[in-house]
C-alpha positions in Angstrom: -12.6 -13.7 9.7 -10.6 -13.4 6.5 -7.5 -11.3 6.3 -9.1 -8.6 4.0 -12.0 -8.0 6.6 -9.5 -8.1 9.5 -7.3 -5.5 7.7 -10.3 -3.2 7.1 -11.4 -3.4 10.7 -7.8 -2.6 11.9 -7.6 0.3 9.5 -10.9 1.8 10.6 -9.7 1.7 14.2 -6.3 3.1 13.4 -5.8 6.6 14.7 -3.4 7.5 11.9 -6.1 6.8 9.2 -7.3 10.4 9.3 -4.0 11.3 7.7 -5.4 10.0 4.4 -8.1 12.2 3.0 -8.5 10.4 -0.3 -6.8 7.8 -2.6 -7.2 8.6 -6.2 -6.1 6.8 -9.3 -4.2 8.8 -11.8 -5.4 7.9 -15.4 -2.6 7.3 -17.7 -2.7 8.6 -21.3 -2.9 5.1 -22.8 -4.8 3.3 -20.0 -7.4 5.2 -18.0 -8.1 2.3 -15.5 -4.6 1.0 -15.1 -4.6 1.1 -11.3 -7.9 -0.7 -10.8 -7.0 -3.4 -13.4 -3.6 -4.1 -11.8 -5.2 -4.3 -8.3 -7.6 -6.8 -9.4 -4.9 -8.9 -11.2 -2.5 -8.7 -8.2 -5.0 -9.1 -5.4 -4.4 -5.7 -3.9 -7.2 -3.7 -2.3 -7.6 -0.1 -1.1 -7.0 -1.0 2.5 -3.6 -2.5 1.6 -2.7 0.7 -0.3 -3.9 2.8 2.7 -1.6 0.8 5.1 1.4 1.3 2.6 0.7 5.1 2.4 0.5 5.3 6.2 3.5 3.0 7.2 5.5 2.3 4.1 9.0 3.4 3.7 9.2 6.3 1.3 11.6 6.8 -1.5 11.7 8.9 -4.6 12.4 7.4 -8.0 12.0 9.0 -11.5 9.7 11.8 -10.2 7.4 9.3 -8.3 7.0 8.7 -4.6 7.2 4.9 -3.7 5.9 3.4 -0.5 7.2 -0.1 0.3 6.0 -2.3 3.2 8.9 -4.3 4.9 9.0 -6.4 8.1 11.0 -3.8 9.9 8.5 -1.1 9.3 5.4 -3.0 10.4 7.0 -4.6 13.6 5.3 -3.0 16.6 2.2 -1.8 14.7 -1.2 -3.6 14.9 -0.6 -4.8 11.3 2.3 -7.0 12.3 -0.1 -9.9 12.5 -0.7 -9.6 8.8 3.0 -9.2 8.0 3.2 -12.2 5.7 0.2 -11.0 3.8 1.4 -7.4 3.4 5.2 -7.8 2.9 6.5 -6.5 -0.3 3.6 -4.3 -1.2 4.7 -1.2 -3.2 2.6 1.7 -4.1 3.8 4.3 -6.7 2.3 7.7 -6.4 2.6 11.1 -8.0 1.6 12.8 -4.7 1.5 11.2 -1.2 -1.0 11.7 1.6 -3.3 13.3 2.5 -4.6 13.4 -1.1 -2.7 10.5 -2.5 -2.6 10.2 -6.4 -1.7 6.6 -7.1 -0.2 5.4 -10.4 0.1 1.7 -9.6 0.6 -0.9 -6.9 2.5 -4.1 -7.1 4.4 -6.9 -5.2 8.1 -6.4 -5.0 9.4 -9.9 -5.3 12.8 -9.3 -3.6 11.2 -7.8 -0.5 8.4 -10.4 -0.5 10.9 -13.3 -0.5 13.1 -11.8 2.1 11.8 -12.7 5.5 13.3 -11.2 8.6 12.4 -12.6 12.0 
């Protein structure tokens, strides 16, 4: 089973998944489908975004809410099996769960390259 399918199955059985009612893309003035295009370019799917919204470390920056997946946060969760695959994912939102309004998602290179065991 590939990692994307495994992640989707794990997310469906996660009891915290109900905390996210919806994940919506916020259209930017100059680029209406920015999030979808960036997800496709960077290999990020909606299941990965949902895991970041549920378990990611939250921080505020320039009026946005940023969720980052790190080793320490996923340790002890069912997603620790996919840690190498999820490490460094950042999701930038205007509004967090339950009705998340996502601006963009990307891989944070510094977090991705820093492996903690």
